[in-house]
C-alpha positions in Angstrom: 0.0 0.0 0.0 2.8 2.4 0.8 4.6 1.7 -2.5 1.3 2.1 -4.3 0.7 5.5 -2.9 4.2 6.7 -3.6 4.1 5.4 -7.1 0.7 7.0 -7.8 2.1 10.3 -6.6 4.9 9.9 -9.1 2.4 9.3 -11.9 3.7 5.8 -12.8 0.3 4.2 -13.3 1.7 1.4 -15.4 4.1 0.4 -12.6 1.2 0.5 -10.1 -0.9 -1.8 -12.1 2.0 -4.1 -12.9 3.0 -4.3 -9.3 -0.5 -5.2 -8.1 -0.9 -7.8 -10.8 2.5 -9.2 -10.1 1.8 -9.5 -6.4 -1.3 -11.6 -7.0 0.4 -13.8 -9.6 3.6 -14.3 -7.5 1.5 -15.4 -4.5 -0.9 -17.8 -6.4 1.7 -19.2 -8.8 5.3 -18.9 -7.4 4.7 -19.1 -3.7 1.9 -21.6 -3.7 3.7 -23.7 -6.3 6.9 -23.7 -4.3 4.9 -24.6 -1.1 3.3 -27.6 -2.9 6.6 -28.7 -4.3 8.7 -28.6 -1.2 5.8 -29.6 1.1 5.4 -32.8 -0.9 9.1 -33.6 -1.0 10.6 -32.3 2.2 9.8 -33.1 5.8 11.1 -31.8 9.1 12.9 -34.6 10.7 12.8 -35.4 14.4 9.0 -36.0 14.4 8.2 -39.6 15.4 4.7 -39.4 14.0 6.0 -38.4 10.6 8.3 -41.4 10.5 5.5 -43.7 11.6 3.2 -42.4 8.9 5.8 -42.6 6.2 7.9 -45.8 6.3 9.7 -44.8 3.1 11.5 -41.9 4.7 14.8 -41.4 2.8 18.1 -40.2 4.2 16.7 -39.2 7.6 19.1 -37.5 9.9 19.1 -38.4 13.6 20.1 -34.9 14.7 17.2 -33.0 13.2 16.8 -30.8 10.1 15.1 -31.6 6.8 14.8 -34.8 4.9 13.5 -36.0 1.6 10.2 -38.0 1.8 8.8 -40.5 -0.7 5.0 -40.4 -1.6 4.2 -37.7 1.0 0.6 -36.6 1.0 -0.6 -33.5 2.9 -4.2 -32.6 3.8 -5.8 -29.3 4.9 -9.3 -27.9 5.6 -10.9 -27.0 2.3 -13.2 -24.3 3.5 -10.6 -21.6 4.0 -8.9 -22.2 0.7 -12.2 -22.3 -1.2 -13.4 -19.0 0.4 -10.2 -17.2 -0.5 -10.2 -18.6 -4.1 -13.9 -17.7 -4.5 -13.2 -14.1 -3.4 -10.3 -14.0 -5.9 -12.6 -15.1 -8.7 -15.0 -12.3 -7.6 -12.2 -9.7 -7.9 -11.2 -11.2 -11.3 -14.9 -10.8 -12.5 -14.8 -7.1 -11.5 -11.5 -6.4 -13.2 -12.5 -8.3 -16.3 -15.8 -6.5 -16.7 -14.2 -3.1 -16.3 -11.3 -4.0 -18.7 -13.7 -5.4 -21.4 -15.9 -2.3 -21.0 -13.0 0.0 -21.6 -11.7 -2.0 -24.6 -15.2 -2.0 -26.2 -15.6 1.7 -25.6 -12.2 2.4 -27.1 -12.7 0.3 -30.2 -16.4 0.9 -30.9 -16.4 4.7 -30.4 -12.8 5.4 -31.3 -12.3 7.5 -28.1 -9.0 9.2 -27.4 -7.2 8.8 -24.1 -8.8 11.8 -22.3 -12.4 10.9 -23.4 -11.9 7.3 -22.3 -10.6 8.4 -18.9 -13.7 10.5 -18.4 -15.8 7.3 -18.9 -13.6 4.8 -17.2 -12.8 6.7 -14.0 -16.3 6.9 -12.6 -16.9 3.2 -13.5 -13.6 2.2 -11.8 -14.3 4.2 -8.7 -17.8 2.8 -8.3 -16.5 -0.7 -8.8 -13.7 -0.1 -6.3 -16.2 0.9 -3.6 -18.2 -2.3 -4.3 -15.1 -4.5 -4.2 -14.0 -3.0 -0.9 -17.5 -3.6 0.5 -17.0 -7.2 -0.5 -13.7 -7.3 1.3 -15.3 -5.9 4.5 -18.0 -8.6 4.3 -15.2 -11.2 3.8 -13.4 -10.0 6.9 -16.6 -10.0 9.0 -17.2 -13.6 7.7 -13.7 -14.8 8.5 -13.2 -13.1 11.9 -16.6 -12.8 13.4 -19.6 -14.7 12.0 -17.7 -17.9 11.1 -14.5 -17.6 13.1 -14.6 -21.1 14.5 -15.5 -22.7 11.1 -12.7 -20.8 9.3 -10.1 -21.8 12.0 -7.7 -24.3 10.6 -7.4 -26.7 13.5 -5.7 -29.4 11.4 -2.4 -27.7 11.4 -0.1 -27.8 14.3 -0.4 -29.5 17.7 -3.0 -27.1 19.1 -0.7 -25.5 21.6 -0.9 -21.7 21.8 2.4 -19.8 21.8 2.9 -16.9 24.2 3.6 -13.5 22.6 7.2 -12.4 22.9 6.4 -8.6 22.7 3.6 -6.4 24.0 0.9 -4.8 21.9 2.4 -1.3 22.5 5.8 -2.5 21.4 4.3 -4.1 18.3 2.4 -0.9 17.4 5.5 1.2 17.8 7.6 -1.2 15.7 4.9 -1.2 13.0 4.8 2.6 12.9 8.6 2.9 12.7 8.9 0.3 10.0 6.1 1.8 8.0 7.9 5.1 8.1 11.1 3.4 6.9 9.2 1.7 4.1 7.6 5.0 3.0 11.1 6.6 2.8 12.6 3.7 0.9 9.6 3.6 -1.5 10.0 7.3 -2.2 13.6 6.7 -3.2 12.5 3.7 -5.3 9.9 5.7 -7.2 12.5 8.4 -8.0 15.0 5.8 -9.4 12.6 3.7 -11.5 12.7 6.0 -14.6 16.5 6.1 -14.6 16.7 2.4 -14.0 14.5 1.6 -16.9 16.6 3.8 -19.2 20.1 2.6 -17.9 19.4 -1.1 -17.3 17.2 -1.5 -20.4 14.4 -3.0 -18.3 10.8 -2.2 -18.9 8.4 -0.9 -16.3 6.2 -4.0 -16.6 9.2 -6.3 -15.8 10.0 -4.2 -12.7 6.4 -4.1 -11.6 5.4 -7.7 -12.3 8.6 -9.5 -11.5 11.1 -7.6 -9.3 8.9 -5.5 -6.9 6.5 -8.3 -5.9 9.2 -10.9 -5.3 11.5 -8.6 -3.4 8.7 -7.0 -1.4 7.1 -10.3 -0.3 10.3 -12.3 0.2 9.7 -12.9 4.0 6.1 -13.9 3.3 7.2 -16.3 0.6 9.8 -17.9 2.9 7.2 -18.3 5.6 4.7 -20.1 3.3 7.3 -22.6 2.1 8.6 -23.2 5.6 5.1 -24.0 6.9 4.5 -26.4 4.0 7.6 -28.3 4.8 6.5 -28.5 8.5 3.3 -30.3 7.5 1.1 -27.2 7.9 -0.3 -26.8 4.4 -3.4 -24.9 5.7 -1.2 -22.1 7.0 0.9 -22.1 3.8 -2.2 -21.8 1.6 -3.6 -19.2 3.9 -0.5 -17.0 3.5 -0.3 -17.4 -0.3 -3.9 -17.3 -1.4 -5.0 -15.0 1.5 -2.4 -12.4 0.5 -3.6 -12.5 -3.1 -7.1 -12.0 -1.9 -6.1 -9.1 0.3 -4.3 -7.4 -2.6 -7.1 -8.1 -5.2 -10.0 -7.1 -2.9 -8.5 -4.3 -0.9 -5.2 -2.9 -2.2 -6.3 -2.6 -5.9 -9.5 -0.7 -5.2 -7.6 1.2 -2.5 -5.2 2.5 -5.1 -8.1 3.7 -7.3 -9.7 5.5 -4.4 -6.4 7.1 -3.3 -5.8 8.2 -6.9 -9.3 9.8 -6.8 -8.3 11.6 -3.6 -5.0 13.0 -4.9 -6.4 13.6 -8.4 -4.6 10.9 -10.2 -6.4 9.0 -13.1 -6.0 5.5 -11.7 -8.6 3.0 -13.0 -9.2 -0.8 -13.1 -8.4 -1.3 -16.7 -5.5 -3.7 -16.4 -5.5 -4.8 -20.1 -7.0 -7.9 -21.7 -3.9 -10.0 -21.5 -3.3 -9.3 -17.8 -6.8 -10.0 -16.6 -6.9 -13.2 -18.7 -3.7 -14.4 -17.1 -4.9 -13.6 -13.6 -8.3 -15.3 -14.1 -6.7 -18.4 -15.6 -4.2 -18.5 -12.7 -7.0 -18.4 -10.1 -8.9 -21.1 -11.9 -5.8 -23.3 -11.9 -5.4 -22.8 -8.2 -9.1 -23.6 -7.6 -8.6 -26.9 -9.4 -5.6 -27.7 -7.2 -7.1 -27.0 -3.8 -10.7 -28.2 -4.4 -10.0 -31.7 -3.0 -8.2 -30.6 0.1 -4.9 -32.2 -0.9 -2.1 -30.1 -2.5 -0.6 -31.5 -5.7 3.2 -31.7 -5.5 
């Protein structure tokens, strides 16, 4: 969100859209794929129950660590994954309709860029409000009305860990790190134009590939680590849940922020981009529908 605001202020709308799209794709394709791959091949050694369940454990070390497992199968609660994927499909529907509307208006009426913006901006802003309303309903469903049902009790041993820091300390750290990220993102936006010219890299490559992977590196590592620890529910929750948050909240948030600071940000991501995003979500849906990740 911080990078989005700073990039909007710099007028780099293509980078904003590419970064948002790349964040969704990196989570549902790269992170989830790596989690399925390593979760189906690697196991944390030292667990007696894992050894009892899998007699074909290969090269297991007595001192702990990780080991390669043959024919490992993981299971998770399907409800959380299906809800997240369904919300992702809802966001894809919104982006696709707005993009198709803009494409048809541009081709059928031969509008120039300014005339098209006058039509697309009100539509995008209205759709953004509706999408954020859907995200609020999703949060209420997940945290309040169906909190117990959505809780993934299948992962872990059920023991609650004590917090290592207080709420006040966490809030102060969050504020400080947000300020640092805002400062760094400002420097990043100022260097993008020079970087694209000197390094011969396009804005779409920076937005779709570099920024999402670097910006979510810790999140990616956590998802893969949980998958290898036989916690696929947490891994899927991190990967798909992050994509849902970006698609349902950060994307419409960027449109509304652009509205507030008078920047023409809309939901027209291009036919190719929304097609790739929709197909990716459908592929993820087909992989999590049976409650067993395919490795």
